[in-house]
PLY file of the C-alpha trace (Angstrom):
ply
format ascii 1.0
element vertex 215
property float x
property float y
property float z
element edge 214
property int vertex1
property int vertex2
end_header
-0.12 23.48 5.31
2.44 22.10 2.89
0.68 18.76 2.31
-2.39 20.63 1.04
-0.41 22.27 -1.77
-0.88 21.03 -5.37
1.05 17.94 -6.37
4.68 18.41 -7.22
7.28 15.74 -8.03
9.47 14.58 -5.20
13.16 15.33 -5.62
15.28 12.36 -6.62
17.16 10.78 -3.71
20.47 11.43 -5.44
21.86 12.96 -8.61
21.78 10.75 -11.71
25.09 9.29 -12.91
26.80 10.82 -15.93
25.15 9.72 -19.15
21.76 9.01 -17.57
18.95 11.44 -18.32
15.34 11.90 -17.24
12.84 11.10 -19.99
9.61 11.58 -18.04
8.35 12.35 -14.54
4.83 12.23 -13.19
2.45 10.61 -10.76
-1.03 9.12 -10.50
-4.01 11.36 -11.23
-6.24 11.95 -8.21
-9.71 11.27 -9.65
-8.76 8.10 -11.58
-6.76 6.91 -8.56
-9.80 7.30 -6.31
-12.08 5.56 -8.83
-9.92 2.73 -10.17
-7.66 1.96 -7.21
-9.66 2.90 -4.11
-13.07 2.22 -5.72
-14.81 5.35 -4.44
-17.48 5.04 -7.12
-18.30 1.46 -6.16
-18.49 2.44 -2.49
-20.91 5.27 -3.35
-23.12 2.88 -5.33
-23.07 0.35 -2.51
-24.20 2.87 0.09
-26.84 4.28 -2.26
-28.31 0.81 -2.70
-28.13 0.24 1.06
-29.93 3.52 1.73
-32.70 2.69 -0.76
-33.08 -0.81 0.64
-33.48 0.37 4.23
-35.91 3.07 3.20
-37.99 0.75 1.02
-38.10 -2.06 3.57
-39.10 0.31 6.38
-41.83 1.85 4.24
-43.14 -1.61 3.32
-43.29 -2.60 7.01
-44.66 0.62 8.49
-46.26 2.43 5.57
-44.76 5.70 6.80
-42.69 7.82 4.44
-41.23 9.83 7.33
-40.25 6.63 9.11
-38.64 5.30 5.96
-36.55 8.45 5.56
-35.44 8.37 9.19
-34.51 4.68 8.94
-32.47 5.27 5.81
-30.65 8.37 7.03
-28.36 6.46 9.38
-26.58 5.19 6.28
-25.56 8.72 5.23
-22.88 9.41 7.88
-21.40 5.96 7.33
-21.28 6.57 3.59
-19.68 10.00 3.99
-17.09 8.63 6.41
-16.16 5.66 4.23
-15.98 7.64 1.00
-14.11 10.43 2.76
-11.47 8.02 4.10
-10.99 6.42 0.69
-10.75 9.81 -0.97
-8.28 11.10 1.61
-6.04 8.08 1.21
-6.14 8.49 -2.58
-5.10 12.11 -2.11
-2.22 11.16 0.18
-0.99 8.49 -2.23
-1.18 11.03 -5.04
0.75 13.61 -3.02
3.53 11.23 -2.01
4.10 9.38 -5.29
6.47 10.26 -8.10
7.33 8.04 -11.05
10.51 8.71 -13.04
11.61 7.12 -16.30
15.26 7.67 -17.16
17.37 6.35 -20.00
18.42 3.41 -17.79
15.67 2.65 -15.23
12.33 3.34 -13.62
12.38 5.05 -10.24
9.33 4.67 -7.98
9.12 7.06 -5.03
6.12 6.49 -2.80
4.89 5.86 0.73
2.43 7.82 2.85
3.83 6.90 6.27
7.20 5.44 5.28
8.74 6.98 2.14
10.37 4.42 -0.14
12.38 4.50 -3.34
12.58 1.55 -5.74
15.02 1.45 -8.63
14.07 -0.86 -11.50
16.96 -1.04 -14.00
15.91 -1.89 -17.54
18.13 -4.98 -17.42
15.55 -6.48 -15.03
12.49 -5.53 -17.09
11.32 -8.09 -19.64
8.06 -6.51 -20.82
5.96 -3.38 -20.48
2.25 -3.13 -21.24
-0.59 -0.65 -21.03
-4.15 -0.53 -19.74
-5.77 2.59 -21.13
-8.86 4.25 -19.66
-11.40 6.36 -21.51
-10.11 9.60 -20.02
-6.65 8.94 -21.50
-5.01 7.94 -18.24
-3.39 4.54 -18.08
-1.72 1.86 -15.99
1.74 0.78 -17.16
2.85 -2.51 -15.54
6.26 -4.06 -16.11
7.35 -7.70 -15.85
10.52 -8.31 -13.85
13.07 -10.87 -15.03
16.29 -12.42 -13.81
14.75 -13.75 -10.62
13.98 -10.26 -9.32
10.87 -10.29 -7.14
9.38 -7.60 -4.91
6.73 -8.48 -2.34
3.24 -7.39 -3.35
2.47 -5.61 -0.03
5.61 -3.50 -0.46
4.56 -2.45 -3.96
0.84 -1.84 -3.34
-0.89 0.20 -4.65
1.79 0.50 -7.31
1.39 -3.11 -8.39
-0.69 -4.87 -11.01
-3.86 -6.18 -9.30
-4.08 -9.89 -8.46
-0.56 -10.74 -9.65
0.46 -12.00 -6.22
2.90 -14.81 -7.04
4.87 -12.70 -9.53
4.16 -9.08 -8.58
4.47 -6.54 -11.37
5.39 -2.95 -10.45
3.05 -0.50 -12.15
2.75 3.18 -12.88
-0.84 3.76 -11.77
-3.32 5.95 -13.68
-0.77 8.35 -15.16
-1.89 11.15 -17.48
-1.59 10.40 -21.22
-0.89 6.76 -20.50
-0.22 5.83 -24.13
2.58 8.38 -24.44
4.16 7.27 -21.14
4.08 3.63 -22.25
5.68 4.54 -25.57
8.42 6.53 -23.82
9.15 3.55 -21.56
9.11 1.02 -24.41
11.51 3.09 -26.52
13.81 3.66 -23.56
13.99 -0.05 -22.74
14.67 -1.09 -26.32
17.30 1.61 -26.89
19.06 1.42 -23.52
22.85 1.69 -23.71
24.49 -1.62 -24.57
26.43 -2.76 -21.52
27.57 -6.26 -20.78
26.26 -6.07 -17.23
22.90 -4.88 -18.52
22.42 -7.76 -20.94
22.15 -10.94 -18.86
22.00 -14.24 -20.71
18.43 -15.12 -21.56
17.13 -11.56 -21.44
14.61 -10.63 -24.12
13.57 -7.40 -25.74
10.53 -6.02 -23.88
7.16 -6.14 -25.57
5.70 -2.95 -26.93
2.70 -1.72 -24.94
-0.48 -3.76 -25.32
-3.52 -1.54 -25.11
-6.91 -2.36 -23.60
-9.77 -0.03 -22.81
-11.67 0.40 -19.57
-14.38 2.73 -18.39
-13.25 5.94 -16.81
0 1
1 2
2 3
3 4
4 5
5 6
6 7
7 8
8 9
9 10
10 11
11 12
12 13
13 14
14 15
15 16
16 17
17 18
18 19
19 20
20 21
21 22
22 23
23 24
24 25
25 26
26 27
27 28
28 29
29 30
30 31
31 32
32 33
33 34
34 35
35 36
36 37
37 38
38 39
39 40
40 41
41 42
42 43
43 44
44 45
45 46
46 47
47 48
48 49
49 50
50 51
51 52
52 53
53 54
54 55
55 56
56 57
57 58
58 59
59 60
60 61
61 62
62 63
63 64
64 65
65 66
66 67
67 68
68 69
69 70
70 71
71 72
72 73
73 74
74 75
75 76
76 77
77 78
78 79
79 80
80 81
81 82
82 83
83 84
84 85
85 86
86 87
87 88
88 89
89 90
90 91
91 92
92 93
93 94
94 95
95 96
96 97
97 98
98 99
99 100
100 101
101 102
102 103
103 104
104 105
105 106
106 107
107 108
108 109
109 110
110 111
111 112
112 113
113 114
114 115
115 116
116 117
117 118
118 119
119 120
120 121
121 122
122 123
123 124
124 125
125 126
126 127
127 128
128 129
129 130
130 131
131 132
132 133
133 134
134 135
135 136
136 137
137 138
138 139
139 140
140 141
141 142
142 143
143 144
144 145
145 146
146 147
147 148
148 149
149 150
150 151
151 152
152 153
153 154
154 155
155 156
156 157
157 158
158 159
159 160
160 161
161 162
162 163
163 164
164 165
165 166
166 167
167 168
168 169
169 170
170 171
171 172
172 173
173 174
174 175
175 176
176 177
177 178
178 179
179 180
180 181
181 182
182 183
183 184
184 185
185 186
186 187
187 188
188 189
189 190
190 191
191 192
192 193
193 194
194 195
195 196
196 197
197 198
198 199
199 200
200 201
201 202
202 203
203 204
204 205
205 206
206 207
207 208
208 209
209 210
210 211
211 212
212 213
213 214
């Protein structure tokens, strides 16, 4: 089946205009996506604690080790189902997502059920930052300016968490996050000077701000 093949970038919806070039293409990494976005690790810990609690409480009440094991085992299929669903959705998001940085914009292609393409011209990006994880992957959110606003539900999971009033599109858990953030920052700062791309009040985007998080 085609959807079981290794990840490959989605083709761009149309050819780039003359003078615009691709600087980087990629997508979210599967394992970090499952851990940091769909919280598979937290779900596993939750069910492990639940299993131990049921087993310990049953043993304390009945004093039977066999009874404690039987009482705790009903948690296992629930845990496998929940973790499996989260992992599958992470896989589907990974398979259907492609991020592209060109010399003029960011292109987000995503959507498991309904494919979408978002174009974010650099003229509407005021800042780019970086959250770096221990495995080298990183989140790269951007701040939109000029009154541009995209609804959080439309962006999710490619949006900075908890920024609901002013959603920030984000490249989620991309490989070598520091390099991707540097490519984006340089591209924004050095974008071609065009009157239409330099609205009054626009500012030069910030260079990536790095923070560390557990892998």
